[in-house]
N, CA, C and O of each residue as an XYZ file, in Angstrom:
304
protein
N       0.882     -1.180      0.011
C       0.018     -0.050      0.002
C       0.908      1.196      0.040
O       1.845      1.278      0.834
N       0.580      2.224     -0.883
C       1.321      3.399     -1.012
C       0.809      4.414     -0.070
O      -0.411      4.491      0.078
N       1.622      5.231      0.609
C       1.242      6.312      1.405
C       1.993      7.578      0.891
O       2.908      7.479      0.073
N       1.575      8.769      1.399
C       2.155      9.989      0.961
C       3.710      9.954      1.221
O       4.438     10.525      0.409
N       4.218      9.356      2.242
C       5.569      9.300      2.520
C       6.439      8.503      1.553
O       7.667      8.538      1.625
N       5.798      7.806      0.673
C       6.400      6.875     -0.357
C       6.827      7.767     -1.624
O       7.587      7.286     -2.465
N       6.355      8.999     -1.741
C       6.582      9.755     -2.921
C       7.172     11.097     -2.468
O       6.577     11.798     -1.649
N       8.368     11.455     -3.018
C       8.915     12.762     -2.902
C       8.674     13.461     -4.225
O       8.631     12.810     -5.268
N       8.511     14.837     -4.199
C       8.343     15.565     -5.417
C       9.349     16.678     -5.479
O       9.557     17.383     -4.492
N       9.962     16.845     -6.590
C      10.927     17.900     -6.826
C      10.594     18.603     -8.150
O       9.918     18.035     -9.007
N      11.080     19.856     -8.308
C      10.929     20.556     -9.533
C      12.318     20.758    -10.121
O      13.276     20.986     -9.382
N      12.437     20.678    -11.440
C      13.746     20.767    -12.148
C      13.599     21.549    -13.404
O      12.507     21.550    -13.972
N      14.601     22.210    -13.882
C      14.633     22.897    -15.143
C      14.926     21.906    -16.223
O      16.082     21.630    -16.542
N      13.828     21.351    -16.807
C      13.959     20.346    -17.849
C      13.619     20.909    -19.164
O      12.994     21.969    -19.194
N      13.966     20.310    -20.277
C      13.541     20.625    -21.631
C      12.109     20.578    -21.654
O      11.563     19.732    -20.947
N      11.349     21.419    -22.414
C       9.914     21.433    -22.458
C       9.352     20.194    -22.948
O       8.210     19.887    -22.607
N      10.022     19.458    -23.702
C       9.419     18.139    -24.168
C       9.358     17.141    -23.072
O       8.687     16.124    -23.244
N       9.992     17.335    -21.969
C       9.990     16.398    -20.822
C       9.082     17.039    -19.790
O       9.461     18.059    -19.213
N       7.964     16.524    -19.541
C       7.057     17.052    -18.576
C       7.417     16.626    -17.163
O       7.431     17.449    -16.249
N       7.701     15.372    -16.985
C       8.048     14.736    -15.724
C       8.673     13.361    -15.864
O       8.553     12.706    -16.899
N       9.304     12.963    -14.866
C       9.737     11.438    -14.887
C       9.808     11.064    -13.327
O       9.822     11.902    -12.426
N       9.849      9.772    -13.164
C       9.918      9.185    -11.805
C      11.167      8.271    -11.646
O      11.575      7.532    -12.543
N      11.700      8.387    -10.490
C      12.904      7.494    -10.131
C      12.454      6.712     -8.951
O      11.892      7.274     -8.011
N      12.699      5.337     -8.969
C      12.412      4.552     -7.788
C      13.782      4.432     -6.951
O      14.856      4.076     -7.435
N      13.571      4.769     -5.700
C      14.756      4.621     -4.802
C      14.430      3.372     -3.983
O      13.458      2.690     -4.308
N      15.184      3.039     -2.947
C      14.995      1.893     -2.143
C      13.642      1.723     -1.525
O      13.008      0.672     -1.618
N      13.214      2.801     -0.881
C      11.882      2.718     -0.178
C      10.897      3.891     -0.453
O       9.961      4.159      0.300
N      11.188      4.572     -1.602
C      10.304      5.640     -1.971
C      10.534      5.953     -3.512
O      11.424      5.415     -4.170
N       9.699      6.814     -3.977
C       9.790      7.276     -5.416
C       9.939      8.800     -5.409
O       9.409      9.546     -4.585
N      10.716      9.167     -6.414
C      10.970     10.634     -6.522
C      10.321     11.053     -7.894
O      10.702     10.535     -8.944
N       9.330     12.003     -7.856
C       8.706     12.546     -9.044
C       9.439     13.770     -9.364
O       9.495     14.673     -8.529
N      10.006     13.876    -10.508
C      10.621     15.155    -10.940
C       9.719     15.846    -11.979
O       9.415     15.273    -13.026
N       9.301     17.071    -11.677
C       8.370     17.773    -12.499
C       9.086     19.007    -13.117
O       9.927     19.651    -12.490
N       8.706     19.288    -14.356
C       9.347     20.353    -15.117
C       8.775     21.759    -14.507
O       7.581     22.059    -14.534
N       9.707     22.493    -14.009
C       9.296     23.777    -13.422
C       8.716     24.758    -14.334
O       8.131     25.735    -13.868
N       8.828     24.584    -15.611
C       8.386     25.454    -16.655
C       6.921     25.298    -17.012
O       6.339     26.145    -17.689
N       6.354     24.252    -16.568
C       4.971     23.968    -16.927
C       3.940     24.742    -16.154
O       4.167     25.191    -15.031
N       2.796     24.883    -16.794
C       1.629     25.587    -16.059
C       1.203     24.732    -14.920
O       1.608     23.574    -14.822
N       0.370     25.291    -14.029
C      -0.121     24.570    -12.917
C      -0.940     23.305    -13.339
O      -0.816     22.223    -12.766
N      -1.828     23.541    -14.440
C      -2.625     22.461    -14.850
C      -1.741     21.315    -15.535
O      -2.000     20.130    -15.323
N      -0.797     21.672    -16.279
C       0.124     20.661    -16.794
C       0.907     19.934    -15.731
O       1.142     18.730    -15.834
N       1.325     20.687    -14.679
C       1.941     19.966    -13.609
C       1.068     18.997    -12.863
O       1.524     17.921    -12.474
N      -0.093     19.331    -12.669
C      -1.041     18.386    -12.020
C      -1.233     17.207    -12.889
O      -1.181     16.080    -12.396
N      -1.460     17.395    -14.192
C      -1.698     16.225    -15.130
C      -0.392     15.378    -15.177
O      -0.462     14.150    -15.228
N       0.699     15.981    -15.162
C       2.030     15.200    -15.172
C       2.226     14.483    -13.873
O       2.716     13.354    -13.861
N       1.869     15.084    -12.803
C       1.970     14.409    -11.419
C       1.051     13.183    -11.399
O       1.453     12.083    -11.021
N      -0.148     13.405    -11.803
C      -1.108     12.245    -11.804
C      -0.606     11.097    -12.684
O      -0.683      9.940    -12.270
N      -0.091     11.388    -13.898
C       0.399     10.423    -14.755
C       1.505      9.615    -14.165
O       1.546      8.390    -14.287
N       2.470     10.364    -13.476
C       3.534      9.650    -12.834
C       3.086      8.811    -11.654
O       3.610      7.714    -11.461
N       2.176      9.261    -10.890
C       1.564      8.442     -9.722
C       0.838      7.138    -10.358
O       0.818      6.070     -9.745
N       0.304      7.288    -11.504
C      -0.400      6.093    -12.060
C       0.786      5.057    -12.440
O       0.584      3.849    -12.311
N       1.873      5.488    -12.851
C       2.979      4.576    -13.083
C       3.269      3.793    -11.828
O       3.432      2.573    -11.820
N       3.322      4.557    -10.788
C       3.714      3.938     -9.470
C       2.573      2.959     -9.002
O       2.856      1.797     -8.708
N       1.391      3.392     -8.939
C       0.182      2.662     -8.471
C      -0.036      1.387     -9.245
O      -0.405      0.363     -8.670
N       0.200      1.439    -10.603
C      -0.034      0.253    -11.445
C       1.078     -0.629    -11.505
O       0.996     -1.641    -12.200
N       2.145     -0.362    -10.839
C       3.319     -1.353    -10.782
C       4.219     -1.264    -12.062
O       4.943     -2.218    -12.347
N       4.188     -0.206    -12.790
C       4.990     -0.080    -14.025
C       6.560     -0.291    -13.692
O       7.293     -0.747    -14.570
N       7.015      0.010    -12.551
C       8.368     -0.129    -12.184
C       8.782     -1.581    -11.984
O       9.968     -1.903    -11.912
N       7.802     -2.428    -11.898
C       8.117     -3.876    -11.780
C       7.814     -4.668    -13.162
O       7.929     -5.891    -13.244
N       7.433     -3.878    -14.188
C       7.144     -4.434    -15.457
C       8.350     -4.764    -16.200
O       9.365     -4.075    -16.088
N       8.287     -5.784    -16.952
C       9.488     -6.198    -17.788
C       9.322     -5.410    -19.199
O      10.230     -5.457    -20.029
N       8.252     -4.760    -19.412
C       8.130     -3.915    -20.664
C       9.060     -2.742    -20.700
O       9.425     -2.213    -19.651
N       9.455     -2.316    -21.878
C      10.320     -1.108    -21.962
C       9.530      0.099    -21.493
O       8.299      0.085    -21.458
N      10.264      1.144    -21.134
C       9.658      2.389    -20.739
C       8.808      2.993    -21.894
O       7.734      3.558    -21.688
N       9.379      2.832    -23.155
C       8.674      3.375    -24.351
C       7.319      2.586    -24.495
O       6.308      3.217    -24.803
N       7.265      1.299    -24.294
C       5.995      0.528    -24.421
C       5.041      0.912    -23.283
O       3.845      1.089    -23.514
N       5.542      1.035    -22.105
C       4.686      1.470    -20.997
C       4.057      2.819    -21.304
O       2.861      2.981    -21.062
N       4.745      3.734    -21.789
C       4.231      5.102    -22.196
C       3.193      4.983    -23.249
O       2.161      5.652    -23.197
N       3.444      4.151    -24.196
C       2.411      3.940    -25.294
C       1.108      3.413    -24.771
O       0.025      3.809    -25.202
N       1.243      2.484    -23.806
C       0.049      1.801    -23.233
C      -0.673      2.851    -22.363
O      -1.890      3.007    -22.459
N       0.072      3.552    -21.531
C      -0.567      4.640    -20.670
C      -1.281      5.672    -21.513
O      -2.412      6.049    -21.206
N      -0.648      6.127    -22.557
C      -1.281      7.160    -23.347
C      -2.512      6.651    -24.083
O      -3.502      7.363    -24.249
N      -2.418      5.364    -24.531
C      -3.627      4.844    -25.148
C      -4.876      4.695    -24.221
O      -6.035      4.778    -24.629
N      -4.521      4.475    -22.971
C      -5.651      4.298    -21.993
C      -5.951      5.734    -21.400
O      -6.774      5.834    -20.490
N      -5.318      6.813    -21.882
C      -5.620      8.101    -21.389
C      -5.215      8.369    -19.994
O      -5.816      9.134    -19.240
N      -4.100      7.652    -19.684
C      -3.566      7.847    -18.186
C      -2.311      8.513    -18.192
O      -1.736      8.756    -17.132
C-alpha cells in the first residue's frame, strides 16, 4: 500500500518536451516535475507519474517506451 511518505516531489529545469519522470529509490519514489509547466500541466504530469507507481510499472518487464504507449492509449 502506497502512502504519501512513499513519494517525494521535486521541480527541475527540464527541456519542455519532458514534462516529468519518476525514479524509484530503495523505499520511496521521486517524481521530478518540469518547473516550466503551467499549474494544470504540472497536475496532469504528477497524476500520470503516480499512475505509473500505483499500477506497478516499475516492476514491469516492458520497456519504458512501451509502458508510455500503453498509458497514453488508456488516457492515463
